[in-house]
Steps between C-alpha positions, in 0.01 A plus 500: 500500500626503857564124480692537177706784641575298813600199295725712277663663804560159654650369181731798467604465866568129451701568183705767678567265791607225262734730310650631827551141617669410176726805525589405856583150396729630225678720753580201721738211427412182684829333589532152645810404697628247750662733755718236661825549301724774650650720379270481190165505688421441866296630788664714768309657789176395332584674171614362162846621401793395289661561160207375293248687703680835468571435133129441414394804708753711305381363164136564590585856608675556166182379324272712714339196661460344844574144610263259671705220654365145529687235697497136377740206496765500229349206316175688457647815344474405133161329543372819659593694182342238280179510701480883477544553869801730455666727242859416583704250700826609656684272741856439381358311199751373247425551134486149355378351171241291683348801681516711186262259335214597731589857605692797365798656679633848520858574410736348758534725803776319696748219445478214743540125481482184706765439764576240768468590867672251732691467825856622502623181664262274300575243224404724211794706367420499126195454279600137432465426869120546470466151348335262742444768762177635655425836347211722601308697232186713497198353322418676168846649450745424223727321747268197504508421127862602468609248759282238339665553166867570595534330835269195484677328791426783738247423774269801472324626812221719368352762731243781469701796629850629443574523870425133541780415259754691706370353825546150373862569414564657835368208703664241278191350338629614159860528381431804288230728355487610141330836459545855365829677565372816676305311769769240552779756539297715739418199719860377500616842612264481800652177631849376590470138382360532150652600167414533134718312252698729275392309184140578405265230386351729236513869398165644401290813486200605712193638322150619584237255368196646319196322348532454129180698440654814648779598257444869563579444865823325414597787269414752776713323756794476263473874428483574871803279567703700245376821655604414858835371374556833322411712800710300745218373724551138382867509604407648836278199568775262388753671725259482795439128482820354356867530582598593145317663205336274244702440183 
């Protein structure tokens, strides 16, 4: 009898621990990001910060959840979702038909697009001037395939990190960098010799990527996005990180 009672107690304890663990998992959103893309996500004083970081924290709070951040390279974000290592990926990810085939996206949360960062006194004054030039791009981003398709004569210099693109332009090893508008504009503002061309390469929307087997999470994030837009907290984050409110 004692043995049966002991076994029953152990089973109940194990079941309770399992249910508590499941509940804890449901309260936490595992988010992967590549925090090397200011002002969207970056590390300052040893802490992640940026527009995307604050946005996701606000969304999670509206959903009554916490966020567990996981840092990986940009090219590994979507594979991490597919492998079940994370619940969402947020890292200035453009919503594209190709990506939408393998993951779901939330409603767009900010309008961005690809732009050209180059030297003010350099040879590139218009988008047509990219032809035949050395252009740095980050591996795994839309910039790579876009240049392949629309600017086949460009000499692509593919690097792992966003900062490497900018450095190559500064030291003259690349004539330009093609990357997201927020990061390019912020970096250009921090220097005296670089500029962003007025004409954008593309105009696109950022979205949060979610595994296709988590439609309830996508719905919850969309509802939270509408909530923080209604109460003004979304606009406060936009105003903090960008010069003008999002349209």
